[in-house]
C-alpha positions as CSV (number, residue, x, y, z in Angstrom):
1,M,109.2,105.0,96.4
2,G,108.1,101.3,96.4
3,A,104.7,102.2,95.1
4,A,106.2,104.2,92.3
5,M,108.5,101.3,91.4
6,A,105.5,98.9,91.2
7,A,103.6,101.4,89.0
8,R,106.6,101.9,86.7
9,L,107.2,98.1,86.3
10,R,103.5,97.5,85.6
11,A,103.5,100.3,83.0
12,Q,106.4,98.4,81.4
13,R,104.2,95.2,81.4
14,V,106.3,93.5,84.1
15,T,104.4,91.0,86.2
16,V,104.5,92.3,89.8
17,K,103.3,91.0,93.2
18,V,103.2,93.5,96.0
19,F,103.4,93.2,99.8
20,N,103.4,95.8,102.6
21,R,103.1,95.2,106.3
22,T,100.2,97.7,106.1
23,T,97.9,95.7,104.0
24,D,95.7,98.7,102.9
25,R,98.8,100.4,101.3
26,A,99.7,97.3,99.3
27,A,96.0,96.8,98.3
28,A,95.8,100.4,97.0
29,V,98.9,99.9,94.9
30,A,97.6,96.6,93.5
31,A,94.2,98.2,92.7
32,R,95.9,101.2,91.0
33,T,98.5,99.3,89.0
34,G,97.0,95.9,88.3
35,A,99.7,94.2,90.4
36,D,98.9,91.0,92.3
37,L,98.4,91.4,96.1
38,A,100.5,89.0,98.2
39,P,99.3,88.3,101.8
40,T,102.9,87.9,103.1
41,A,106.4,88.8,102.2
42,R,107.0,85.0,101.8
43,A,104.2,84.8,99.2
44,A,105.5,87.9,97.4
45,A,108.9,86.3,97.0
46,A,107.7,82.8,96.1
47,G,108.5,82.0,92.5
48,A,110.0,85.4,91.7
49,D,113.1,85.9,89.6
50,V,113.8,89.3,91.2
51,V,112.6,90.6,94.5
52,L,112.7,94.4,95.0
53,V,112.7,95.7,98.6
54,S,112.0,99.4,99.4
55,L,111.4,100.1,103.0
56,A,111.9,103.0,105.4
57,D,114.5,101.7,107.9
58,D,116.5,98.8,109.3
59,A,113.7,97.6,111.6
60,A,111.2,97.4,108.7
61,V,113.7,95.5,106.5
62,E,114.6,93.1,109.2
63,A,110.9,92.3,110.0
64,T,110.2,91.8,106.3
65,Y,113.1,89.4,105.7
66,T,112.8,87.2,108.8
67,G,110.2,84.9,110.3
68,A,108.0,82.1,109.0
69,D,106.3,84.5,106.6
70,G,109.3,86.6,105.8
71,L,110.7,86.9,102.3
72,V,113.7,84.7,103.0
73,A,111.3,81.8,103.6
74,G,109.8,82.2,100.2
75,L,113.0,82.3,98.2
76,R,114.1,79.7,95.6
77,A,117.5,79.0,94.3
78,G,118.5,81.6,91.7
79,T,116.2,84.4,92.8
80,V,118.0,87.8,93.2
81,V,116.9,90.1,96.0
82,A,117.7,93.7,95.2
83,D,117.2,95.8,98.3
84,T,116.8,99.5,97.5
85,S,116.2,100.6,101.1
86,T,118.6,103.1,102.8
87,I,119.9,101.1,105.7
88,D,123.1,100.4,107.8
89,P,125.7,98.6,105.6
90,R,126.0,96.0,108.4
91,T,122.3,95.2,108.2
92,A,122.6,94.8,104.5
93,I,125.5,92.4,104.8
94,R,123.8,90.4,107.6
95,L,120.5,90.0,105.8
96,G,122.4,89.3,102.5
97,D,123.9,86.3,104.3
98,L,120.5,85.1,105.2
99,V,119.4,85.3,101.6
100,R,122.5,83.5,100.4
101,G,121.9,80.8,103.0
102,A,118.5,80.2,101.3
103,G,120.3,79.6,98.0
104,A,119.3,83.0,96.5
105,A,121.4,86.1,95.7
106,H,121.4,89.5,97.4
107,L,122.3,93.0,96.3
108,D,122.3,96.1,98.5
109,A,121.0,98.3,95.7
110,P,119.8,101.7,97.1
111,V,118.8,104.3,94.5
112,S,119.5,108.0,94.0
113,G,116.6,110.0,92.7
114,S,113.1,111.0,93.5
115,V,109.6,109.6,92.8
116,P,109.5,111.5,89.5
117,S,112.8,109.8,88.7
118,V,111.2,106.4,89.2
119,E,108.2,107.4,87.1
120,S,110.5,108.3,84.2
121,G,112.9,105.4,84.6
122,Q,115.7,107.8,85.5
123,L,117.0,106.5,88.9
124,T,120.6,105.7,89.5
125,V,121.1,102.3,91.2
126,L,124.0,101.9,93.5
127,A,124.7,98.2,93.8
128,G,126.8,96.2,96.2
129,G,127.2,92.5,95.7
130,R,128.4,90.1,93.1
131,L,128.5,91.4,89.5
132,A,127.1,88.2,88.2
133,D,124.0,88.6,90.5
134,L,123.6,92.3,89.4
135,D,123.7,91.2,85.7
136,R,120.7,88.9,86.4
137,A,118.8,91.7,88.0
138,R,119.6,94.3,85.3
139,P,116.5,93.6,83.1
140,V,114.3,94.6,85.9
141,L,116.4,97.5,87.2
142,A,116.7,98.9,83.7
143,H,113.0,99.7,83.8
144,L,113.6,102.0,86.7
145,S,117.0,103.5,86.0
146,H,119.1,105.2,83.5
147,R,122.3,104.1,85.2
148,V,123.3,101.1,87.3
149,V,126.7,101.4,89.1
150,H,128.4,98.3,90.5
151,V,130.0,99.9,93.6
152,G,131.8,96.8,94.9
153,P,131.1,93.9,97.3
154,A,128.2,93.4,99.7
155,G,127.7,96.5,101.8
156,T,129.2,99.0,99.5
157,G,126.0,100.0,97.9
158,A,124.5,100.8,101.3
159,T,127.7,102.7,102.2
160,I,127.8,104.9,99.1
161,K,124.0,105.7,99.5
162,L,124.7,107.1,103.0
163,A,127.5,109.2,101.5
164,V,125.3,110.5,98.7
165,N,122.5,111.3,101.1
166,G,124.9,113.2,103.3
167,I,125.4,115.6,100.3
168,V,121.7,115.7,99.6
169,H,120.8,116.7,103.1
170,A,123.6,119.3,103.2
171,L,122.2,120.8,100.0
172,N,118.7,120.8,101.5
173,Q,119.9,122.7,104.6
174,A,121.9,125.2,102.5
175,L,119.1,125.7,100.1
176,S,116.6,126.3,102.9
177,E,118.8,128.8,104.6
178,A,119.7,130.7,101.4
179,L,116.0,130.9,100.3
180,V,114.8,132.2,103.7
181,V,117.6,134.7,104.0
182,A,116.8,136.0,100.5
183,E,113.1,136.3,101.3
184,A,113.7,138.0,104.6
185,A,115.9,140.6,102.9
186,G,113.2,141.4,100.4
187,V,113.8,139.1,97.4
188,D,110.7,137.3,95.9
189,R,110.7,133.6,96.6
190,S,110.3,132.5,93.0
191,T,112.9,135.0,91.8
192,A,115.4,133.7,94.4
193,Y,114.7,130.2,93.3
194,D,115.2,131.1,89.6
195,V,118.6,132.4,90.5
196,F,119.6,129.4,92.5
197,A,118.5,127.0,89.8
198,A,120.4,128.9,87.1
199,S,123.5,129.4,89.2
200,V,126.6,127.1,89.7
201,A,124.7,125.7,92.7
202,G,121.8,124.5,90.5
203,A,122.2,120.8,91.2
204,P,119.4,118.4,90.0
205,F,118.2,118.4,93.6
206,V,117.5,122.1,93.4
207,G,115.4,121.5,90.2
208,Y,113.2,118.7,91.3
209,K,112.5,120.1,94.8
210,R,111.4,123.5,93.4
211,A,107.7,122.9,93.8
212,A,108.1,121.7,97.4
213,F,110.1,124.8,98.4
214,E,107.9,127.3,96.6
215,D,104.6,125.8,97.7
216,P,105.3,124.0,101.0
217,D,101.6,123.5,101.8
218,G,100.5,122.4,98.3
219,V,103.0,119.5,97.6
220,P,102.8,116.2,99.5
221,P,105.9,115.0,101.3
222,A,108.3,113.0,99.1
223,F,110.9,112.3,101.9
224,T,110.1,113.3,105.4
225,L,112.4,115.0,108.0
226,D,112.0,112.0,110.2
227,L,113.7,109.9,107.5
228,V,116.3,112.6,107.0
229,G,117.2,112.2,110.6
230,K,117.4,108.5,110.2
231,D,119.8,108.8,107.3
232,L,122.0,111.3,109.1
233,D,122.2,109.0,112.2
234,L,123.3,106.1,110.0
235,L,125.9,108.3,108.2
236,L,127.3,109.6,111.5
237,A,127.5,106.1,112.9
238,L,129.4,105.0,109.8
239,A,131.7,108.0,110.0
240,A,132.5,107.2,113.7
241,R,133.2,103.5,112.8
242,V,135.7,104.5,110.1
243,G,137.2,107.3,112.2
244,V,136.3,110.3,110.0
245,P,135.1,113.6,111.5
246,A,131.8,114.7,110.1
247,A,131.2,118.3,111.2
248,Q,128.8,119.0,108.3
249,A,126.6,116.0,109.0
250,T,126.6,116.7,112.7
251,A,125.4,120.3,112.2
252,N,122.8,119.2,109.7
253,R,121.5,116.5,112.2
254,A,121.1,119.2,114.9
255,A,119.2,121.4,112.5
256,V,116.9,118.5,111.5
257,A,116.4,117.6,115.2
258,G,115.3,121.2,115.9
259,A,112.7,121.0,113.0
260,V,111.4,117.7,114.2
261,D,111.1,118.9,117.8
262,A,109.0,121.8,116.4
263,G,106.6,119.4,114.8
264,F,107.9,119.1,111.3
265,G,108.9,115.4,111.4
266,D,106.2,114.2,109.1
267,R,106.7,117.0,106.6
268,D,108.8,117.0,103.5
269,M,112.5,117.6,103.9
270,S,112.1,121.0,102.3
271,A,110.1,122.0,105.5
272,I,113.4,123.1,107.0
273,A,112.8,126.4,105.2
274,E,109.3,126.7,106.8
275,H,110.9,125.9,110.2
276,L,113.4,128.7,109.6
277,R,110.7,131.2,108.7
278,N,108.8,130.3,111.9
279,R,112.0,130.8,113.9
280,R,112.6,134.2,112.3
281,L,109.1,135.3,113.2
282,S,109.5,134.1,116.7
283,V,112.8,136.0,117.1
284,G,111.1,139.1,115.5
285,R,108.3,139.0,118.1
286,R,110.7,138.7,121.0
287,T,112.8,141.6,119.7
288,G,109.7,143.7,119.1
289,N,110.5,144.5,115.4
290,G,107.6,142.6,113.9
291,G,109.9,140.0,112.4
292,R,111.8,142.3,110.1
293,N,115.5,141.5,110.1
294,G,114.9,139.4,113.2
295,M,117.7,137.0,112.5
């Protein structure tokens, strides 16, 4: 996602400096897009009007913000840090305090959408923080998004992203199960997908994940099952803190854990369907029916 953001901004002729803790990744993005390569997060932040952060988890975000070479150390007064990572709202608030302590501004600003959404500037930005700070970041965010929602104060952007992802991961599980059931009962995979996409269940997620579901070995991972598990853990922790039962998220987390245990952790989230196909074949072998109607 971060690489796609850099490419989109460069295509819009925005000056960009990139940093990643894995230097080769950042160097590849810089070479491909014409962005400048920064040796540290501090150097990437130095002199910037807006700093965008897009990282996998809380630990990566914390490591990038803090320390002598962290981005906080490179901030100047007036810079706006817009963190698009999906992280615990408490982490977003705590690191936002560090940024504000350096005289800069902070937004927890995760996004809803896929890499193709970035490439076409069609993300939805879910921003928590001061509205005045969001307004200063809008010129940059506008290159990436078709809508920017000011959700509320610090932490609310991170909170609503977890809620949104809870729905997305439920859709992924439901779509996987429905597709494999239809296949197992004799419906062609593409035909089944045509029906799903045209039905009342045809959410945007169903449309943009079609290639991954129809050709699981031919499409590179866009969002791995390991990251789905991370998201659901964060959502379940949040639900527990606010005292809300989350039976759907609990069931989906168990399903993801099963797929990860079976070796699908680094595969795209759509690989839940492949995991279900494998389980069906396994049950079929045990019952001696060759896999037909094994579930």
